[in-house]
N, C-alpha and C positions, 0 to 999 in steps of 0.2 A: 958650160956644156949645152945650155939652152940657147946660146946666141944664134946659131943658124936658123932655128925654128922661129925665133922672134924676128930675124931679118926677113925671112920669107913671108911672115905674117904682115910685116909692115908694107912690103912691096905689093902684096895682094890686096891690102886694105886701101892703098892710095887711090886707085881708080874709082872704087866705090865711094870713098869720102869726097873726092872731087866731083863726081856726078851728083851726089846728094847736095853738096854745097852749091853747085851750079843751078840745080833745079830749085833750090830754096831761095836763091838770090836773083834768079832770072827776072829782068825788068821788061815792061811793055809800056809804050807810050799811050796815054789815054786819049790823044788826039786834040786836046784843048790846052792843057797846062804844061804839057811836056814832062809832068812828074812821073817818076817810075813807080809802078805798083809791084808788090812782092807776090809772086805766084808760088804757092805751096806745092811741094811734090805730090804726085798722085800716089794712091795706095800701092799701085804696082811698082812704082819707083822705090818707095820705102821698103816694100817686101824684098825687092831684088837686092837693094843695098844691104838690108839686114841679113839676107842669106849669104851675101859675099863676106860680110863682117864675121858671121858665124863660122864660115869655112876657114877664114884666115886665123881666127883665134883658137878654135877648138880642133884638136887632132881628129882625124876621121874615126879612129878607134874609140873616141869618147862620144861621138855624135850618135844620139839615139836613132835618128832616121837612117843611119848608115849601118847599124848593127843587124846581124842576121836573126835577131830575136828581140822581143820586147822585155827589157829588164823591169820587173814589177816587184817592189819590196813587199814582203809578207809580214804584217803586224797583226796578229790575232790575239784578242783578249776576250773572246766569248766567255760568258759566265761559266764558272767552275771548270774551265779548260786550262787555266794558267796562262802565262804569257808565252807566245810562240813567235820567234823572229826568224825570218829567212828571206830567200830570194827565189822568184820565179823567172827563169829565162823562157818566155813564152814564144813559141815558133808557130807561125800561121802559114797555111797553104790556101791558095785561091783556085777556083774553077775558072772556066773560060769566060764567065760573066763577071768575074772579079769578086764573087761572093766567097767568103771563107768556107771551106769544106773540110778543114782539118785543123785541130789545135793540138800541139804537143806542149805539155807544161810540166816538165820535171821541176823539182825544187830541192833545196837543201834548207833544213830548218833546225832550229834549236828550241827545245821545249824546256820550260821552267822546271817541269817535273821529271822528264824522261830522257833528257840529254839530246844529242845530235841524232838527226834522222834524215831520210831522203824518200822521195816519192816519185813515181812516174805516172803521168796522166796522158792518155790519148783520147780525144773526142773526134769522131769522124761523122761527117754529114754528106753521104753520097748524093742525097736528093732530099726534097721536102717530104718524101714518103718513107725514108729509111735513115736510121742513125745507129751508131754503136759507140761504146766507150769501154775503156779498161783503165783502172786505177789500182796501183799497188805501192806499198811502201812499208817502212819499219823505222823504229827509233832504237836507241841503244838499249833501252829496257822497256819491258811490258808491252808496248803498243805495236800492233801489226795490223795491216789492212789489205784487202783485195776486193775489188768490185768490178764485175763485168756485166754489161747489159746490151742486148740487141733488140731493136724495135723495127718492125716493118709493117706497112699498111697504115701509116700515120694519116694519110689523106682520106682514108675510109672510102675510097672509090673502087674497092674490090670487095669480094664476099667476106674475106676474113682478114683480121689484123692479129699480129702475134708479138709477144714480148717474152724473151728469155732472160733470166736474171740469176746470177750466182754471186754470193757475197760471203766474205769472212772478215770479221772486225773484232779486234781485241783492244778495248779502250780502258785506260786506267783511271778515268775521271768520272765514272758513273756516279750519279747523285740520287738520293731518295730522301724526301722530307716528311714522309708519312702521307696518308690519304687525306683529302679534303681541300676545300677551296681556301681555307685559312691556315694551311700547314705553315708553321713559322720557320724562319731561317735557323733558329737555334736548334731545331730538330734535324738538321741536315746530317746525312751520313754519306759515306762513299764506299765504292766497291770496284772491282775489276769486272768489266762486262765483256764476255766473249760470246759472239753471235755468229752462227753460220746458217745460211739458207740457200735453197734451190727453189726456184719458182718458175712457173710458166703461166702465161695468160693467153687464152684463146678468145677472140672477140668476133662475134658475127655482126656484120654491118647490114642492117635492114635497108639503110640508105646512108648517105654521107652524114646525115644529122643524127640518126638513131642507131644505137649500138647496144648489144648485150654481151658483157664480158664475163668469162669464168676464170678465176684464179685458183691454182693449186700450189700450195707452198709446203715444203718440208723444212722444218726449222728446229735447230737445237740451240740452247742457251745455257751458259754456265756463269753463275754469279759467284765470283771468287773473293777471297779475303782482300781487303783494301791494300793498295800499294802506297797510300799517302798517310803520313803520320799526323797531319794537321787536323784531321777530322775523325770522328769515331766510325768504325766500320758498320755497315748495315746489320751484320750479324749480332752486334752488341745491343743496339736499340730496338731492332725488330727481329728477334730470333725466330719467331713463329710465322713470319709472313710467307705466303705461298710464292715460290719462284726462286728462293735462295738455293744454291747448289745447281744440280743439273736438271734440265727440263727439255722435253721434246714435244713438238706439236705437228700435226698434219692439218693445215687450215684450208678451208674452201670458202670462196666468196663469189657472189654474183653482183655485178654492177650494171644497172640500166642507165644509160646516159643519153642526153639530148644535147648536141653540140653544134652551134652555128657560128663558131669563131672563124674569122677570116684567116687565121694562122694558128697552128698548134703551138709553135714555139715563140712567136712574137705577135700575139694577138692585139688588135686595135679596136675591134668591134665584135659584138656578138654575145652569145650566152652559152655557158656550159652548166648543165644541171644534171645531177646524178642521184639516184637512190641506190642503196647498197644493203646487203645482208650477208653475214658470214658466220662461220662456227668452226671450232676445233673440238675434237672428241677423242676419247681414249679408245673408242671402238675401231678407229682406223690405225691404231698403233702408237698414238701419242701418250703423253703422261698428264695432260691437262684437259679440262672441259670448260668451255664458255661459248657464248654467242653474242651477237651484236647486230644492230641495224642503224640506219640513219640517212641523212641527206647532206649533199654538198653542192654549192652553187656559186658561180662567179658571173658577173655581168660586166661587159666592157663597153663603155659609151664614149665615143669621140665628141667632146664638147666644143673644142676648137681644133683647127688644123694641127696645132702642136701640143694638144692636151687631150689625154684619154683618162677618164675616171673609171676606176675599177672597184667594184664592191664584191666582197667575198663573205660567205657565211657557211657554217657547217654545224650539224648536230649529230652526235653519236651517242647511242643508248645501249646498255648491256642488260638485258633481262635476266640472263644466267651468268653468274660470276663467282660462285662459291669456290670452285676449283681453278680459278683463273690466276695465273702468275701476275705479280704487280706490273711487270713490263708489258702486259697485254691490255691493261686498263686504258681508258680514255685519258689523254694527256694534253696539256697546253705548255708551250714554251719553245724557244728556238725560232728559226727563220723559215721553215718550210711547211707547206700544207700538203699532206699526203692523204688522198681520198680514202676514207674508211679507217684512217689511223691518226697520227699526231696532227695538231693544228698549231699555227704560229702565235707567238706572243713575244715580239722582238725586243722586249726589255728584260727578258729572263732567259736562262739557259734551257736547253731541251729537257722536257719532262719535269719542269718546275712544279706544276700542279697536276695531281693524279687522283682520279676517282672513277667510279663506274661510268659516269656520263659526263659529256662535255658539250659546251656551246662556244662557238667562236665567231667573230665578225671583224672584218677589216675593210678599210677604205684607203685607196691610193690615188694620188693625182700624178700620173706619169707625164711629165712635161719635157718636151724636146727643147733643148737650149742651144745646141750648136752641132754642126757637122764639120768634121775634119777628115782630110785624106792622109792617112798614115799607113805605113807598112803595106803599101800596094792595095789598100782597100778603103772604103768609106766607113767612118765610125760616127755614130750618132750618140751624143752625150745627153743623158736624161737626168733630171732631178725628180724625185718621187716622194714628196712629203706623205706620211702615212699615219694612220691611227689604227691600232689593234686593240681588241678587247675580248673578253671571254671569261668563262668560269667552268669549274668542275663541280659535280654534285652527286650525292649518293642515291637519292630517291628519284624515280622517274616522274613523280608527281610534283617535283620542285619546279617553280617558274624559272626558266633559264635566263631571264633578262634582268634579274636583280643581283646586286653584289658582284658586279663585274670588275675585272682587273684592267684598268686603262693603261695603254702604252702609246706614246707618241714618238715620232722620229723622222729621219730623212734617209731616203735611198739615193745612192749615186750609181747610175747604170751606164754601161757602154753597150750599144746595140750595133751589130754589124750584119748586114745581109738579112736573109730570111730565117737564119738558124740560130744565131749566137747572141746570148745576153750574159754579160758579166756584171756582177753587182757587189756593192758594199752598202749594207744597211746598218744604220746607227739608231738604236732605240733606247728609251729610258722609261722605266716603270717606277715602282716604289722602292726599289732596292739599289740598283746602280746602273751606270751606262753599260750598254752591250753593243758589241760589234760583230757583224756576220758578213761573210763574203763567200762567193761561189759562182756557179754558172746556172742560168735559167731563172726566170721570174719565180717569186715565192708561191704564186698561184695564178 
């Protein structure tokens, strides 16, 4: 039944093979001895012949460059999330300049813990001043998610910038190891973590470099009984910890930032430094009380045309914490830096180390290695070896630079246009290898 296809393939292969053979064996007289010299085919001839061979051997419906989407396998083994296997058929749209201005990324996934599931993702980049996203999905049991965000004024060239954010997330793989920088793996507990928030950020731009932002967040959380039998539930080992059960907060935050980066989404040079302070109080209708302040800074330095070194550091302190839920404490772990909140430690899962205060520092060498033109756009491939380190501590008088947790690893990045970065970061600490993937740089 495959004979017609093979026959057509052979006929289409023949001209390419003859051309390649002729180019490789073409002789030229050297003018003195009459000896023939072999002239190797040019790169263009080889590429053309290879393309013809590929067309002949591979049906069009199997060729990646002919598909209406990018088939990306999903293999996620982030710490304490179990093994998740799936497929992303990523669909890209381009603007008139050829830059990607929309990503559609639905997926079908199978979770080790919660069965089959599906998600829909839309990321839209109308310009370098505006973006929005919607993500939603569910699995057969326990886990549900919805996240929508809209940002405008990213260039800071107008008086005000705004962010609107709504989120609901029910995760069945929450982890808590106890407080402290030396919390052992043997004290690991698990729980179902249900979070819902609405928040708005209004930022006044004194200039393109200097901004004062005010965040107002209404947030509810429910820490439920564990859905996993392999670990003890948090209620068993930590029955009296603040935050178990239902909690609500109305949080307010001020962030004063100085930002000279050449791009908000794909920075190559500049500085972003922020000082922040925030609080939640029962006087505004919440059920918890705490406050915090700190600093967060990143420096981007182009060392070579294809190499940018990025240094990031953050310090978060909590003067008042007696009635703070454990999920509002300072934490290290995971792959994302969120100003005034969690900090990355890419050899461990999110929230691996928790206490009142935290210090974090990271260095990345973002190295461009190749550019390719695929799916109607230019893609830049990057390697980013990195080192993360940090600690959590209970007393504000503790030196933040001693007894740090070191992590080393490699980041694999795909950058397209001025807006989009896809990443896979692989890190190793003292426990085990960790994999993280997503969109946008970690800091």
